[in-house]
C-alpha positions as CSV (number, residue, x, y, z in Angstrom):
1,M,46.1,144.0,101.8
2,I,44.8,145.9,98.8
3,L,41.8,147.1,100.9
4,S,44.1,148.2,103.7
5,C,45.8,150.4,101.1
6,V,42.4,151.9,100.3
7,S,41.8,152.5,104.0
8,I,45.2,154.2,104.5
9,S,44.7,156.5,101.5
10,R,41.2,157.5,102.6
11,G,42.3,158.3,106.1
12,D,38.7,158.4,107.5
13,G,38.8,155.1,109.3
14,W,37.0,153.1,106.6
15,S,37.3,149.3,106.7
16,A,36.1,146.8,104.1
17,S,33.1,144.7,104.7
18,R,33.2,141.0,104.3
19,G,31.3,141.3,101.0
20,V,33.9,143.7,99.6
21,I,36.7,141.5,100.7
22,Y,35.1,138.5,99.0
23,A,34.5,140.5,95.8
24,V,38.2,141.5,95.6
25,Y,39.2,137.9,96.3
26,V,37.0,136.7,93.4
27,G,38.5,139.2,91.1
28,L,42.0,138.2,92.0
29,I,41.3,134.4,91.6
30,F,39.9,135.0,88.1
31,F,42.9,137.1,87.3
32,H,45.2,134.3,88.6
33,G,43.4,131.9,86.4
34,L,43.8,134.0,83.3
35,C,47.6,134.6,84.0
36,G,48.1,130.9,84.9
37,S,46.5,129.8,81.5
38,F,48.1,132.4,79.2
39,S,51.5,133.1,80.8
40,G,52.8,129.5,81.1
41,R,55.9,130.2,79.1
42,L,56.7,133.3,81.3
43,M,56.3,131.5,84.7
44,P,60.1,130.9,85.2
45,K,60.8,134.7,84.6
46,I,57.8,135.6,86.9
47,Q,59.1,133.3,89.6
48,T,62.6,134.7,89.4
49,F,61.2,138.3,89.6
50,C,59.1,137.2,92.6
51,I,62.3,135.9,94.4
52,Y,64.2,139.1,93.8
53,I,61.4,141.4,94.8
54,N,60.8,139.4,97.9
55,I,64.4,139.8,99.0
56,A,64.4,143.5,98.0
57,L,61.3,144.0,100.1
58,V,62.9,142.4,103.2
59,V,66.0,144.4,102.8
60,A,64.0,147.7,102.4
61,T,61.8,146.9,105.4
62,V,64.9,146.1,107.5
63,I,66.4,149.4,106.7
64,A,63.3,151.7,106.4
65,L,61.4,150.7,109.6
66,P,64.1,151.6,112.1
67,V,65.2,154.7,110.2
68,G,61.7,155.9,109.8
69,K,60.8,155.2,113.4
70,V,63.8,157.2,114.7
71,T,63.4,160.0,112.1
72,R,59.8,160.6,113.2
73,G,60.8,161.0,116.8
74,G,60.2,157.4,118.1
75,S,62.5,155.0,119.8
76,L,63.3,151.4,119.1
77,N,62.1,148.8,121.5
78,A,64.8,147.2,123.7
79,G,66.3,143.9,123.0
80,N,64.7,142.2,126.0
81,Y,61.3,143.2,124.5
82,V,62.2,141.9,121.1
83,Y,63.5,138.6,122.1
84,G,62.2,138.1,125.6
85,H,58.8,139.7,126.0
86,I,55.6,137.7,125.5
87,D,52.1,139.2,125.1
88,N,49.4,136.5,125.5
89,E,46.3,137.8,123.8
90,T,44.4,134.5,124.4
91,T,43.0,132.8,127.5
92,W,45.3,129.8,127.1
93,P,48.2,129.4,129.4
94,T,51.1,131.4,128.1
95,G,53.2,128.2,127.3
96,W,50.6,126.8,125.0
97,A,49.8,130.2,123.5
98,F,53.5,130.3,122.6
99,M,53.1,127.0,120.9
100,L,50.0,128.1,119.0
101,A,52.1,131.1,117.7
102,W,54.0,128.6,115.6
103,L,50.9,128.5,113.3
104,A,52.1,131.8,111.8
105,P,55.5,130.5,110.4
106,I,53.9,127.1,109.7
107,W,51.4,128.9,107.4
108,S,53.7,131.5,105.9
109,I,56.4,129.0,104.8
110,G,54.0,126.2,103.9
111,S,54.4,126.4,100.1
112,F,57.9,125.1,99.6
113,D,56.3,122.0,98.4
114,S,55.4,123.9,95.2
115,C,58.8,122.7,93.9
116,V,57.4,119.1,94.0
117,H,54.3,120.0,92.0
118,M,56.4,121.6,89.3
119,S,58.9,118.7,89.2
120,E,57.7,117.4,85.8
121,E,58.7,120.7,84.2
122,A,62.0,121.1,86.0
123,M,65.4,120.2,84.6
124,H,67.1,117.4,86.6
125,A,64.3,117.3,89.0
126,S,65.7,114.5,91.2
127,K,68.2,117.0,92.5
128,A,66.7,120.4,91.7
129,V,63.5,119.8,93.6
130,P,65.0,118.8,97.0
131,L,67.5,121.7,96.7
132,G,64.7,124.0,96.0
133,I,62.9,122.9,99.1
134,V,66.0,123.2,101.2
135,W,66.8,126.7,99.9
136,S,63.2,127.8,100.2
137,A,63.0,126.8,103.9
138,G,66.5,128.0,104.7
139,S,66.1,131.4,103.2
140,A,62.7,131.8,105.0
141,F,64.5,131.0,108.2
142,V,67.2,133.6,107.7
143,L,65.2,136.4,106.2
144,G,62.1,135.7,108.4
145,F,64.2,135.9,111.6
146,L,65.8,139.2,110.3
147,V,62.5,140.9,109.3
148,L,60.7,139.8,112.4
149,S,63.4,141.1,114.6
150,V,63.1,144.5,113.0
151,I,59.3,144.5,113.2
152,A,59.4,143.6,116.9
153,A,61.9,146.4,117.5
154,T,59.9,149.1,115.7
155,M,56.3,148.1,116.3
156,N,54.0,149.7,118.9
157,P,54.6,148.0,122.3
158,D,50.9,148.0,122.7
159,V,50.3,144.9,120.7
160,S,46.4,145.0,121.0
161,A,46.5,148.4,119.2
162,T,48.3,146.7,116.2
163,I,46.1,143.6,116.2
164,N,42.9,145.7,116.2
165,T,44.1,148.2,113.6
166,K,41.4,150.0,111.6
167,F,43.3,149.3,108.5
168,G,42.4,145.5,108.8
169,Q,46.1,144.5,108.3
170,P,48.5,144.6,111.3
171,M,51.5,144.9,108.9
172,A,49.9,148.0,107.4
173,Q,49.6,149.6,110.9
174,I,53.3,148.8,111.7
175,Y,54.4,150.5,108.4
176,Y,52.1,153.5,109.1
177,D,53.4,153.9,112.6
178,A,57.1,154.0,111.5
179,L,56.9,155.6,108.0
180,G,53.6,157.5,108.0
181,R,50.9,157.5,105.3
182,D,53.0,157.7,102.1
183,G,55.6,155.3,103.3
184,A,53.0,152.7,104.4
185,L,51.2,153.0,101.0
186,G,54.4,152.4,99.2
187,F,55.4,149.3,101.0
188,M,52.0,147.9,101.2
189,A,51.7,148.3,97.4
190,V,54.9,146.3,96.9
191,L,53.6,143.7,99.3
192,C,50.4,143.4,97.4
193,V,52.3,142.8,94.2
194,I,54.4,140.1,95.9
195,Q,51.3,138.4,97.4
196,F,49.7,138.5,94.0
197,L,52.7,136.7,92.5
198,I,52.6,134.2,95.2
199,G,49.0,133.5,94.6
200,L,49.8,133.0,90.9
201,S,52.5,130.6,91.8
202,L,50.1,128.6,94.0
203,I,47.4,128.3,91.4
204,V,50.0,127.2,88.8
205,A,51.5,124.6,91.2
206,A,48.1,123.4,92.3
207,S,47.0,123.0,88.6
208,R,50.0,120.8,87.9
209,Q,49.5,118.6,91.0
210,A,45.8,118.2,90.3
211,W,46.6,117.6,86.5
212,A,48.9,114.8,87.5
213,F,46.3,113.3,89.7
214,S,43.7,113.5,86.9
215,R,46.2,112.0,84.4
216,D,46.5,109.0,86.8
217,G,42.7,108.7,87.0
218,A,42.6,109.6,90.8
219,L,40.2,112.5,90.6
220,P,36.5,112.7,89.7
221,F,36.0,113.7,86.1
222,S,39.7,112.9,85.4
223,R,39.0,112.3,81.6
224,F,37.8,115.8,81.3
225,F,40.4,117.6,83.5
226,R,43.5,115.8,82.3
227,H,43.1,117.5,78.9
228,V,46.0,119.6,77.9
229,S,45.1,122.6,75.5
230,T,46.9,122.6,72.2
231,R,45.7,126.1,71.4
232,I,46.7,127.8,74.7
233,Q,50.4,127.0,75.0
234,Y,49.9,123.4,75.9
235,Q,48.6,124.4,79.4
236,P,46.1,122.4,81.6
237,V,43.5,125.1,81.1
238,R,40.5,122.9,82.2
239,M,42.2,122.1,85.5
240,I,43.1,125.8,86.1
241,C,39.5,126.7,85.5
242,G,38.4,124.0,87.8
243,L,40.6,125.2,90.6
244,V,39.3,128.8,90.1
245,V,35.8,127.6,90.6
246,V,36.7,125.5,93.7
247,S,38.6,128.5,95.1
248,V,35.7,130.9,94.5
249,V,33.2,128.5,96.2
250,L,35.5,127.8,99.2
251,G,36.0,131.5,99.6
252,L,32.3,131.9,100.4
253,L,33.3,130.8,104.0
254,C,34.8,134.3,104.6
255,L,31.3,135.7,104.3
256,I,30.2,133.9,107.4
257,N,32.6,135.1,110.0
258,S,36.4,135.1,110.7
259,A,36.2,131.7,112.4
260,A,35.0,130.1,109.1
261,A,37.6,132.0,107.2
262,N,40.4,130.8,109.6
263,A,39.2,127.3,109.3
264,L,39.7,127.5,105.5
265,F,43.3,128.8,106.2
266,S,43.9,126.0,108.7
267,L,42.7,123.4,106.0
268,F,45.9,124.4,104.1
269,V,48.1,123.5,107.1
270,A,46.3,120.4,108.3
271,S,45.8,118.7,104.9
272,N,49.3,119.6,103.7
273,Y,50.9,118.2,106.8
274,L,48.8,115.0,106.6
275,S,49.7,114.6,102.9
276,W,53.4,115.1,103.6
277,G,53.5,112.9,106.7
278,T,51.6,109.8,105.3
279,P,54.2,108.8,102.7
280,I,57.1,109.4,105.1
281,F,55.4,107.2,107.7
282,C,54.6,104.5,105.3
283,R,58.3,104.6,104.0
284,L,59.5,104.1,107.6
285,V,57.0,101.4,108.7
286,W,56.2,99.4,105.5
287,G,58.3,100.6,102.7
288,Q,61.9,100.2,103.8
289,D,62.5,97.1,101.7
290,R,61.3,98.8,98.6
291,F,62.8,102.2,99.3
292,T,65.5,103.2,96.7
293,P,67.7,106.3,97.6
294,G,67.5,109.0,95.0
295,E,70.2,111.3,93.9
296,F,69.6,113.6,96.9
297,Y,70.0,111.3,99.9
298,T,71.0,112.1,103.5
299,G,72.4,108.6,104.2
300,R,72.4,107.5,107.8
301,L,70.5,110.6,108.8
302,S,67.6,109.7,106.5
303,R,65.5,107.6,109.0
304,P,66.1,110.0,112.0
305,I,65.1,113.0,109.9
306,A,62.0,111.1,108.7
307,W,61.0,110.3,112.2
308,V,61.5,113.9,113.4
309,A,59.4,114.9,110.4
310,V,56.5,112.6,111.2
311,V,56.4,113.7,114.9
312,Y,56.6,117.4,114.0
313,L,53.9,117.0,111.2
314,I,51.5,115.3,113.8
315,F,52.2,118.1,116.2
316,G,51.4,120.7,113.4
317,V,48.1,119.0,112.6
318,T,47.2,119.1,116.3
319,L,48.1,122.8,116.5
320,S,45.9,123.6,113.5
321,V,42.6,122.2,115.1
322,F,42.9,124.1,118.4
323,P,40.8,127.1,119.0
324,T,43.2,130.0,119.0
325,E,41.5,132.4,121.5
326,G,41.1,130.1,124.4
327,P,39.9,126.8,125.8
328,N,36.2,127.8,126.1
329,P,35.3,128.9,122.5
330,T,32.1,130.4,121.5
331,P,30.5,129.6,118.0
332,S,32.0,132.9,116.7
333,N,35.6,132.0,117.6
334,M,35.5,128.2,117.5
335,N,38.1,126.6,115.2
336,Y,36.1,124.6,112.7
337,T,39.2,123.2,110.9
338,I,38.4,119.7,112.1
339,V,34.9,120.0,110.5
340,I,36.2,121.1,107.1
341,N,39.1,118.7,107.1
342,G,37.1,115.9,108.3
343,F,34.7,116.4,105.4
344,V,37.5,116.5,103.0
345,W,39.4,113.6,104.3
346,F,36.3,111.4,104.7
347,G,35.1,112.4,101.2
348,C,38.4,111.5,99.7
349,M,38.5,108.1,101.4
350,A,34.9,107.3,100.6
351,Y,35.5,108.3,96.9
352,Y,38.5,106.0,96.8
353,F,36.9,102.9,98.5
354,L,33.5,103.2,96.6
355,F,34.8,104.1,93.2
356,A,38.5,104.9,92.5
357,R,40.0,101.7,93.8
358,R,38.4,99.9,90.9
359,W,40.5,101.6,88.3
360,Y,43.3,103.7,90.1
361,I,46.6,101.9,89.7
362,G,49.0,104.7,90.7
363,P,51.1,107.4,88.9
364,Q,51.3,106.9,85.2
365,M,54.2,107.5,82.8
366,T,53.7,109.9,80.0
367,V,56.9,110.1,78.0
368,E,58.5,106.7,78.3
369,E,55.8,104.8,76.3
370,S,55.4,104.9,72.5
371,F,52.3,106.3,70.9
372,S,51.3,102.8,69.9
373,T,51.6,101.2,73.3
374,A,50.1,104.1,75.3
375,S,47.0,103.0,77.3
376,D,43.9,105.0,77.9
377,N,45.4,106.2,81.2
378,I,48.5,107.5,79.6
379,I,48.6,111.0,78.0
380,V,51.5,111.3,75.5
381,V,52.3,115.0,74.9
382,P,54.4,116.1,71.9
383,V,57.8,116.8,73.4
384,P,58.4,120.4,71.8
385,H,55.4,121.8,73.7
386,A,55.0,119.6,76.8
387,L,53.5,121.8,79.5
388,P,56.4,124.3,79.0
389,T,57.6,126.5,81.9
390,E,61.2,125.4,81.8
391,T,62.4,122.8,79.3
392,P,59.9,120.5,77.4
393,A,62.3,117.5,77.5
394,S,62.7,117.9,81.3
395,F,59.8,115.7,82.4
396,D,60.7,113.3,85.2
397,H,57.7,111.4,86.4
398,K,59.8,109.3,88.7
399,E,59.9,112.2,91.1
400,E,56.1,112.2,91.4
């Protein structure tokens, strides 16, 4: 998105090479790491700002796109085009191509689970976390439907022209067509800020999740990564740095071709869906006798909701491994998600059965044990500075 702004401002048809894209990516990842390490106490305010600027951008887009389109002499697309027209740019049958289009919303709202990763730093997490998930998905449904309707009403009816834009970002082309050069630059600049803040949110949430795993002894080099820095605002700096390194290495896939990069993006969908579906399925099949309802509970609807979730998550994993362009892929447009995911899943299982099962005993408590009884697997953090982003005394490890 940043480089699409450069392309728009230059106006000479320039588009970034894969090397340039990767270099910008690495710079952003390092910047995320620095911000995640040194701005821990500011994260609640950053998150709040991100929410408000997201909503503001949606409202501004909904107003500006149709107004700009009409003002520049264009006309809005008819309702039957917006809600009834289908462009199949693949060689799949139209029905299956429609299903594959679900990957876009699946990917774009796939981070509502960040609430879970931050649960140990949330006040009253047993209720706040599920409410956060519901509000996240619910607001994405409402705002997403609104903004997508407006985009479909104002975009170029020639979908291929938007997909193959010289700017490298279809959304930049849509803004450009409706608002011109300056308007497109303004909106894309705000969009870049929002995406940066989302990336920062992801690196922070991932660091808390990975830190919790290392605290429990579930990751390689857990003794090293579970360290909490007493000099840098009691943040898991080592884990943040580790995630930065992993992200930089995995990002090398984008230097190969778009198929490799897309496989990396699909890794997010497939692995997340597997990780969400597994405990739900286990609770339904084996864990009913040991299941204790929490403060947020849907009662009789709990099991039906869980079965719907399992079926949908399996369907989502299936979608993510299909070649998106057609049933006869070439090496350049093949979906390599199953290769990358298979490597990750097999590696995780092999690590557990060969090594981790000897010492991994599950989630460990950190605040309910005294200093004298804390085992080697338990990290006791001084309460006044315990990984602060909300309230230090708000740890709730039962939610993990």
